[in-house]
C-alpha positions in Angstrom: 0.0 -0.4 0.1 1.4 2.9 -0.7 1.6 6.1 1.6 -0.2 9.5 0.4 0.7 12.5 1.8 -1.4 14.2 4.6 -2.1 17.2 2.5 -3.2 15.1 -0.8 -5.3 13.0 1.6 -7.4 16.2 2.7 -7.8 17.5 -0.8 -9.2 13.6 -1.7 -11.5 14.4 1.1 -13.0 17.8 0.3 -13.4 16.5 -2.7 -15.2 13.4 -1.8 -17.4 15.5 0.3 -18.4 17.8 -2.7 -18.6 14.7 -4.9 -21.2 12.6 -3.0 -23.7 15.4 -2.5 -23.5 15.7 -6.4 -24.8 12.0 -6.4 -21.5 10.3 -7.4 -20.7 6.8 -6.1 -17.6 5.9 -3.7 -16.4 3.8 -6.6 -16.7 6.9 -9.3 -14.7 9.2 -6.7 -11.9 6.6 -5.7 -11.2 5.7 -9.4 -10.8 9.6 -10.2 -8.4 9.8 -7.2 -6.5 7.1 -8.3 -7.3 4.9 -4.7 -9.2 2.1 -3.9 -13.1 2.6 -2.8 -12.1 0.8 1.0 -9.3 3.1 1.5 -11.9 6.1 0.6 -14.6 4.3 2.7 -11.7 4.0 5.7 -10.9 7.9 5.1 -14.7 9.0 5.2 -15.2 7.1 8.2 -12.7 8.4 10.2 -13.9 11.8 9.9 -15.4 13.5 12.9 -19.3 13.3 14.3 -19.9 16.9 12.0 -20.1 14.2 9.1 -22.8 11.6 10.6 -25.2 12.8 8.0 -22.5 12.3 5.2 -21.2 8.7 6.5 -25.4 7.7 6.6 -25.4 8.5 3.3 -22.4 6.8 2.4 -24.3 3.4 4.2 -27.4 4.0 2.2 -25.4 4.2 -1.1 -22.8 1.2 -0.4 -25.8 -0.9 0.7 -27.6 0.2 -2.8 -24.6 -0.6 -4.4 -23.9 -3.6 -3.2 -27.1 -5.0 -4.0 -27.0 -3.8 -7.5 -23.7 -5.7 -8.5 -25.2 -8.7 -7.2 -28.5 -8.6 -9.2 -26.2 -7.9 -12.2 -23.8 -10.8 -11.2 -26.4 -13.5 -10.2 -26.1 -16.4 -12.4 -28.5 -18.6 -11.0 -32.1 -18.3 -9.8 -31.4 -18.6 -6.0 -28.8 -15.7 -5.9 -30.8 -13.5 -8.0 -33.7 -13.9 -5.3 -31.3 -13.6 -2.5 -30.0 -10.1 -4.6 -33.6 -9.0 -5.0 -34.6 -9.4 -1.5 -31.6 -7.3 -0.6 -32.3 -4.7 -3.1 -35.6 -4.4 -1.8 -34.8 -4.0 1.7 -31.8 -1.5 0.7 -34.5 0.6 -1.2 -36.9 0.5 1.8 -34.7 1.4 4.0 -33.4 4.5 1.6 -36.4 5.2 0.9 -37.4 5.7 4.7 -34.2 7.3 6.0 -33.3 9.6 3.1 -36.3 11.1 1.6 -35.1 13.6 0.1 -32.6 11.6 -2.0 -34.5 7.7 -2.1 -38.4 9.3 -1.8 -39.6 9.6 -5.2 -42.2 11.3 -5.9 -46.2 10.5 -4.7 -48.6 11.3 -7.6 -51.5 11.1 -5.3 -51.5 10.7 -1.8 -54.7 11.5 -1.1 -57.5 9.4 -2.5 -61.0 11.0 -3.4 -64.5 9.6 -3.7 -64.7 10.6 -7.5 -61.6 8.9 -8.0 -63.1 5.1 -7.0 -65.2 2.9 -9.0 -69.2 3.0 -8.0 -71.1 -0.4 -7.9 -72.8 1.6 -10.6 -69.6 1.9 -13.2 -68.5 -1.1 -12.8 -72.0 -2.4 -13.9 -71.7 -0.6 -16.7 -68.5 -1.4 -17.5 -69.3 -5.1 -17.1 -72.5 -4.7 -19.6 -70.3 -2.5 -22.1 -67.8 -5.8 -22.0 -70.2 -8.5 -22.3 -72.2 -6.3 -25.3 -68.9 -6.0 -27.2 -68.3 -9.7 -26.8 -71.1 -11.1 -27.7 -71.2 -8.5 -30.9 -67.6 -10.3 -31.5 -69.2 -14.0 -31.6 -72.0 -13.0 -34.0 
């Protein structure tokens, strides 16, 4: 393992913090600086308490990235199912712990009475479908 000067390490960490907030992956950041992802993670984890939010984002990103790699590399049904379950767990956690980045857009959170089908509209749709099928047979 090559020794990296302290001032160079500090520059890498500053750039990494900015890059993470711009949604670059740890892999991309590490490659751009010519270091391993593992080394970058260890440096970031050694940062003080003021970077707790950044570390949480890193953990979520890493969890999602690992699950995606497992899905991409799965060649048999069981490993694929296991990777899919890991992906679902990671996205569930990400959506709840970091809604700003992973929450997605909820198109219609509220349901009004006009959007629900009534028994009358269902009967009408059934009659229309039945008429269509009867005409098609003739």
